[in-house]
C-alpha positions as CSV (number, residue, x, y, z in Angstrom):
1,M,10.5,131.1,54.1
2,S,10.4,127.4,55.6
3,L,8.2,124.6,54.1
4,P,5.5,123.3,56.4
5,H,5.4,119.8,57.9
6,Q,2.0,118.0,58.1
7,Y,0.9,114.8,59.8
8,I,-2.3,112.8,60.1
9,D,-4.2,112.6,63.4
10,R,-5.1,109.0,63.8
11,R,-8.1,109.6,65.9
12,S,-9.9,112.0,63.5
13,G,-8.1,111.2,60.2
14,A,-7.6,114.9,59.6
15,V,-4.3,116.3,58.3
16,K,-2.7,118.7,60.6
17,E,0.3,121.0,60.2
18,E,2.8,120.9,63.1
19,K,4.0,124.1,64.7
20,L,7.8,123.1,65.1
21,F,9.3,124.5,68.2
22,G,12.6,126.4,67.6
23,D,12.4,125.7,63.7
24,R,14.2,128.6,62.7
25,L,17.2,127.9,65.0
26,V,17.3,124.2,64.1
27,R,17.3,124.9,60.3
28,W,20.2,127.5,61.1
29,L,22.0,125.1,63.3
30,Y,21.8,122.1,60.6
31,S,22.6,124.5,57.6
32,P,26.1,124.4,56.1
33,L,27.2,125.8,59.5
34,R,28.0,122.1,60.4
35,E,30.8,122.1,57.9
36,Q,31.9,125.8,58.0
37,V,32.1,126.1,61.8
38,P,32.3,122.7,63.2
39,W,33.4,123.6,66.7
40,L,30.3,125.8,67.1
41,F,28.2,122.9,65.8
42,R,29.7,120.5,68.3
43,A,29.3,122.9,71.2
44,L,25.6,123.6,70.3
45,T,24.8,119.8,70.2
46,G,27.0,118.9,73.3
47,P,25.6,118.1,76.8
48,R,26.7,121.3,78.7
49,L,24.8,123.7,76.3
50,S,21.9,121.5,75.9
51,H,21.5,121.4,79.6
52,L,21.9,125.2,79.8
53,L,19.2,125.5,77.2
54,A,16.9,123.2,79.2
55,W,17.4,125.1,82.3
56,Y,16.6,128.5,80.7
57,Q,13.5,127.1,78.8
58,Y,12.1,125.0,81.7
59,D,13.5,126.3,85.0
60,A,14.4,129.9,84.7
61,A,12.2,132.6,86.5
62,L,10.8,133.8,83.0
63,A,9.7,130.2,82.1
64,S,8.1,129.8,85.5
65,R,6.1,133.0,85.2
66,V,4.9,132.1,81.7
67,A,3.9,128.5,82.4
68,G,1.5,129.0,85.1
69,N,-1.3,130.5,83.2
70,R,-4.2,128.7,81.4
71,R,-3.4,130.1,78.0
72,F,0.0,128.4,78.1
73,L,-1.4,125.3,79.0
74,L,-4.2,125.3,76.4
75,A,-1.6,126.3,73.6
76,C,0.5,123.2,74.8
77,G,-2.6,121.1,74.1
78,V,-2.8,120.1,77.8
79,D,-6.1,118.6,78.6
80,F,-6.9,119.4,82.3
81,E,-9.2,116.5,82.7
82,E,-6.5,113.9,82.0
83,C,-4.0,115.4,84.6
84,L,-3.6,114.0,88.0
85,E,-2.9,117.4,89.4
86,P,-5.2,120.4,89.1
87,P,-4.1,123.3,86.6
88,E,-3.0,125.5,89.3
89,A,-0.5,123.0,90.5
90,L,1.3,122.9,87.0
91,D,2.9,126.4,87.7
92,T,6.2,125.9,85.9
93,A,7.2,124.8,82.4
94,R,8.9,121.8,83.8
95,K,5.7,120.6,85.8
96,V,3.7,120.9,82.7
97,F,6.3,118.8,80.7
98,E,6.6,116.0,83.4
99,R,2.8,116.0,84.2
100,Q,1.1,112.6,85.0
101,I,-2.2,111.6,83.5
102,R,-4.9,109.2,84.4
103,Y,-3.8,106.9,81.5
104,W,-5.8,104.0,82.9
105,Q,-8.9,106.1,82.0
106,C,-7.9,108.5,79.2
107,R,-5.5,106.0,77.4
108,P,-7.1,102.5,77.7
109,A,-5.1,99.6,76.3
110,V,-6.7,96.8,74.4
111,A,-7.0,93.3,76.2
112,D,-5.5,91.3,73.3
113,R,-2.1,90.2,74.7
114,A,-0.8,89.6,71.2
115,T,-1.0,93.4,70.4
116,V,2.0,95.9,70.5
117,L,1.1,99.2,72.1
118,S,2.5,102.6,71.3
119,P,5.0,103.6,73.8
120,A,4.3,107.3,73.7
121,D,1.9,110.1,72.7
122,A,3.9,110.8,69.4
123,R,4.0,111.1,65.8
124,M,5.1,107.8,64.3
125,L,6.8,106.4,61.2
126,I,7.3,102.6,60.5
127,G,9.8,100.9,58.3
128,S,11.7,97.6,57.6
129,F,15.4,96.8,57.3
130,A,14.4,94.1,54.8
131,D,14.9,95.3,51.2
132,R,12.1,92.8,50.0
133,Q,9.6,94.5,52.1
134,P,7.4,97.5,50.8
135,L,8.2,99.5,54.1
136,F,12.0,99.2,53.3
137,L,13.9,102.4,54.3
138,K,17.5,103.0,53.7
139,E,19.4,103.9,57.0
140,K,18.8,107.7,57.3
141,F,17.0,107.8,60.6
142,F,19.9,105.9,62.2
143,C,22.7,103.5,61.4
144,F,21.1,100.2,62.6
145,E,24.4,98.7,64.2
146,E,25.4,102.0,65.7
147,L,21.9,102.5,67.1
148,L,22.1,99.3,69.2
149,G,25.8,99.9,70.3
150,N,28.6,97.4,70.0
151,R,26.3,94.4,70.7
152,P,26.8,91.9,67.7
153,E,24.3,89.5,69.3
154,W,21.5,92.0,69.1
155,H,22.7,93.0,65.7
156,K,22.0,89.5,64.5
157,T,18.8,89.1,66.3
158,F,17.3,92.2,64.7
159,A,18.9,92.1,61.2
160,E,16.1,92.6,58.5
161,G,13.5,93.2,61.0
162,D,11.0,95.9,61.3
163,F,11.0,99.3,63.2
164,A,8.9,102.1,64.3
165,V,10.1,105.7,65.2
166,F,8.1,107.8,67.8
167,R,8.8,111.4,67.8
168,L,7.6,113.2,70.9
169,T,7.1,117.0,70.5
170,P,7.8,119.2,73.5
171,D,3.9,119.8,74.3
172,K,3.5,115.9,74.8
173,Y,3.0,113.8,77.7
174,H,6.6,112.6,78.2
175,Y,6.1,109.4,80.1
176,N,7.2,106.3,78.1
177,H,5.0,103.3,78.5
178,V,6.1,99.5,77.8
179,P,5.0,98.3,74.3
180,V,4.9,94.6,75.1
181,S,4.7,92.3,77.9
182,G,7.8,90.3,78.6
183,T,11.1,89.9,80.5
184,V,14.0,92.3,80.3
185,L,17.0,90.4,78.7
186,N,19.3,93.5,78.6
187,F,19.3,97.0,79.7
188,Y,22.2,99.4,78.9
189,E,23.1,103.2,78.1
190,I,25.1,104.5,75.3
191,D,26.7,107.9,75.4
192,G,26.4,110.3,72.7
193,D,25.3,114.0,71.6
194,Y,22.2,116.0,71.8
195,H,21.1,116.5,68.3
196,S,17.5,118.0,67.6
197,C,14.9,115.4,66.4
198,N,13.2,118.0,64.4
199,P,12.6,116.8,60.8
200,A,14.9,119.5,59.3
201,A,17.8,118.0,61.2
202,I,16.9,114.3,60.4
203,V,16.5,114.9,56.6
204,R,20.0,116.6,56.5
205,Q,21.5,113.2,57.1
206,V,22.6,113.7,60.8
207,T,21.1,110.4,61.8
208,P,20.4,111.7,65.2
209,F,18.8,108.7,66.7
210,S,22.1,106.6,66.5
211,K,24.4,109.5,67.5
212,N,22.4,110.8,70.5
213,R,22.7,109.4,74.1
214,R,20.3,106.7,74.5
215,V,19.1,103.9,76.7
216,V,18.3,100.4,75.1
217,T,16.1,97.9,76.6
218,I,15.7,94.3,75.1
219,I,12.5,92.6,76.0
220,D,11.7,89.0,75.4
221,S,8.0,88.7,74.9
222,D,8.0,84.8,74.3
223,V,7.6,84.0,77.9
224,P,4.6,83.1,80.1
225,E,2.1,85.9,80.2
226,G,4.2,87.8,77.4
227,S,2.9,89.2,74.2
228,G,4.3,86.5,72.0
229,V,5.9,88.9,69.4
230,G,9.6,87.8,69.9
231,K,12.4,89.9,71.1
232,V,11.8,93.7,71.0
233,A,14.3,96.4,71.4
234,M,13.1,99.7,72.8
235,I,15.6,102.6,72.4
236,E,14.9,105.8,74.2
237,V,16.7,108.7,72.6
238,V,17.6,112.1,74.1
239,A,17.3,115.2,72.1
240,M,18.4,118.8,72.3
241,M,17.4,120.1,75.8
242,I,16.7,116.6,77.1
243,G,18.9,116.2,80.2
244,Q,17.8,112.9,81.5
245,I,15.9,109.7,81.0
246,V,14.6,108.5,84.3
247,Q,13.7,104.8,84.4
248,C,10.6,104.5,86.7
249,Y,8.8,101.3,85.9
250,S,5.4,101.0,87.8
251,A,3.3,98.0,87.6
252,H,0.3,99.9,89.0
253,R,-0.3,103.5,88.0
254,Y,2.7,105.5,88.9
255,D,3.1,103.8,92.3
256,N,6.4,102.3,93.5
257,P,8.6,103.3,90.6
258,Q,11.5,101.0,90.0
259,R,14.8,101.1,87.8
260,L,14.9,98.3,85.3
261,K,17.2,95.3,85.6
262,P,17.7,92.0,83.6
263,G,15.1,89.4,84.6
264,M,12.4,91.8,85.6
265,F,8.8,91.2,84.1
266,L,7.4,94.2,82.4
267,R,3.6,94.5,81.6
268,A,2.5,96.0,78.4
269,G,1.1,99.6,78.8
270,A,2.8,100.3,82.2
271,P,4.9,103.5,82.7
272,K,8.5,102.8,82.1
273,S,10.4,106.0,82.0
274,L,10.3,109.8,82.0
275,Y,12.2,112.3,79.7
276,R,13.4,115.3,81.2
277,P,12.7,117.8,79.4
278,G,12.3,118.9,75.6
279,S,11.5,116.8,72.4
280,S,12.7,113.3,72.3
281,T,12.3,110.0,70.3
282,D,11.5,106.3,71.0
283,V,12.5,103.6,68.7
284,L,11.2,100.0,68.7
285,I,12.8,97.3,66.6
286,F,11.4,93.8,66.2
287,E,12.6,90.5,65.0
288,P,12.0,89.7,61.2
289,G,8.5,88.2,60.5
290,R,7.1,88.6,64.1
291,I,4.8,91.4,63.8
292,A,2.4,93.1,61.2
293,F,1.9,96.8,61.6
294,A,-1.7,98.2,61.5
295,D,-3.2,98.8,58.1
296,D,-4.0,102.4,58.7
297,L,-0.4,103.2,59.7
298,Q,0.9,101.8,56.6
299,A,-1.7,103.5,54.3
300,N,-1.3,106.9,56.0
301,Q,2.5,106.8,55.6
302,L,2.2,106.5,51.7
303,R,-0.2,109.2,51.2
304,S,1.0,111.6,48.6
305,D,-1.5,114.3,49.5
306,V,0.1,115.4,52.8
307,Y,3.3,117.6,52.9
308,S,5.9,116.0,55.1
309,R,9.5,117.2,55.3
310,F,10.6,113.5,55.5
311,A,9.1,113.0,52.1
312,S,11.7,115.6,50.7
313,G,14.5,113.9,52.6
314,F,13.8,110.4,51.3
315,G,12.3,111.1,47.9
316,K,9.1,109.2,48.5
317,P,6.0,109.7,50.4
318,L,6.7,109.4,54.2
319,V,3.9,110.7,56.3
320,E,3.7,110.6,60.3
321,T,0.6,109.5,62.1
322,E,-0.1,111.0,65.5
323,V,-0.8,108.1,67.8
324,Q,-1.7,108.0,71.6
325,V,0.3,106.0,74.1
326,R,-1.0,102.5,74.8
327,S,-3.0,102.6,71.5
328,P,-2.5,99.4,69.2
329,I,0.1,99.8,66.5
330,A,0.8,96.1,65.5
331,R,-0.1,92.6,66.2
332,A,1.8,89.2,66.4
333,A,2.1,88.1,62.6
334,S,0.8,84.6,63.5
335,V,-2.7,85.9,64.7
336,F,-3.5,87.1,61.1
């Protein structure tokens, strides 16, 4: 029998239990099978099979028939009032997954420029690479240098900085939004695998966030009209059944989507990209001493009365908080 995984809903403060999609398969895949049958493990976490699973889950006739009904949408937690399209238009699983919402109404952003916004509707953990900080976490989610790729300049910039991990579950709204206002300094892709981001996979020391295929965007927020929190690395990480990360920055709602390029100014809270399809993860990394995470996120993470699978993997309380896209998660350290 599998152990539960709980998290804290930020809006209500309630402790909730997550219904993990494909949990039995993930626990089997990340069992001793990895060592006993390595070729099978590599096949199951490779791009070809991941894309095939995504097609079956989100594009096959069976998925299309199931996805169109109201019961399915309600089970996914889809709020019809948020969606740009009416429920009858969401007639396939893929359309449900890639839905657009009236974020300017249902996910209002704070006006304070010195605020870091959540890039996604997700379950969030925070940490620090500096061992003198109370949020210090050893590299289990990822290898820091490997996560950013072979980029020594960025390794130096973000050494001993803070980070935040945002885990998007398959039922979530899957557009990523810009966390800070600033100018794109660098934008690059890193090839990799398609490991699951299920907690069961992470605590088995797979470090999927630095082994999976991912897109890295470096934003300089110390510019005119910027957020003033230094340089920020935003890493978008694929996972099992994620076939593509579509860069589609839109300065106004979802209009005129553009691919990112160095020199482009990004405004905090605007749509940046779309995951297609499945579960996935965003990682934000900050320069040391430039931001302070919100008090409630720090307190929630250390609660010992909530059962989190991450706690069993790290040997310390480590509880996720469910946050909404464009909600405040941190502020510039200088404003305190």
